[in-house]
N, C-alpha and C positions, 0 to 999 in steps of 0.2 A: 789348847788344853791348859787348864789351870792346875797348878801344883798346890797340894795342901800339906805336904810333908817333904822333908829333906831325907836323903838316903841315910844319913848319919843318925836319924831319929828312929829308923825302922829296926825292929827286932825280928830275927828269923822266925820266931814262934808265931808271929802275927799272920803269916800267910802259909798256905799249903804248898805253893810252888812259886818258883821264880823263873821268869822267861826273859832272857837277855835278847835285846833287839839286834837286828842286822844292820846293814849299811856299813859304810866305812868310818865316817866321822864319829858317830855316836859311840860305838864300841871302842874306838881308839881313844876317845876322851874318857870314857868310863873306866878303862883298864888302868889309867893313871891316877884314879881316885882311890885313895886308901880306904875310905868308907865303903866303897863298892866292893873292893876285894875282901874286906872284913866281913861284909854282909854275906857274900856268896860262900865264904869259908864257914861262917856260922850256920848258914842254911844247910850246907853239905854235912857238917858235923851233927846237925839235928835230924838228918835223914830226909830233908825236904827234897822235892823234885826240882832239879835244875835243868833248864832247857835253853839252848842257844842256837841261833841260826845265822848263816852267812858269816860275817866277821865277828859275831857275838862270842864264839868260842875263844877268841883272843883273851877275853876277860877270865874265863875259866882256866886258861893256860897260865896267865899272869898270876892268878891266885894259887897256882901250884896244884890244881885239881885234876889235871889231865895226865900227869906222869904215870906211865904204865897202863893207861886206859885207852880203849878204842874210841875214836872221835872222828867227826868230819866237820867241814866248814867250807867256805868259799875257796875255790881252787888255789888262788894266789897265797892263801895262808898256810898251805901244807907245810912248808919249811918252818914257819913259826911254831906250828903245833908239834911237829916232830922234834924241833930243837927244845921244846918244853917237855919232851918225854912222851908225848902222845903216840899212839899207833894210829896213823891216819888211814882211814878207810873211805874210798870214794863211792859212797852209797847215799841215797836220798835221806835216810835217817839211820843214825847209829845210836844204839842204847848200850850203856855200860853202867850197870847198877841203877842208880837214881839220876844219872846224867844222860840227857837226850840231846844230840846235836844233829844239825841238818845243814845242807850246803847252800841253798839259794831260795829265793822267792818261788821259783818253779816247783820246789819241794814242800810248799806250805801245807798242802792237803795231807800228805802222809805224816808230816811233822806234827800238825795239830791233832790229827787222829791218834797218833801214838801218845802224845801228852794226855789226851782225854782218857785213853785206856789205862793210864797209870795213876790217875787220881782217884 
């Protein structure tokens, strides 16, 4: 895949929704990037849909967006999310306001369906 922009150049208003990828390495790298955290915070403040699957909710947690919110993610991240103030729910898809989280690739169908119903 060819990149045509850097995350620091993106404004939240330019997209209707932001979907954070799963896997371990990508979200772990992204959550350490101040531009990524700023973008998801800006998107959230603008009322944009934020969705994250697998380890992706790490980014939302590190951005401070899960405090007091219901969320799910890959099972091994439960302590990380609860330490960030989230209410961890072990369900395929958890929706709290405009934030949609999901556990694993096996939950992709209900995750994508829910995102689609909210756009």
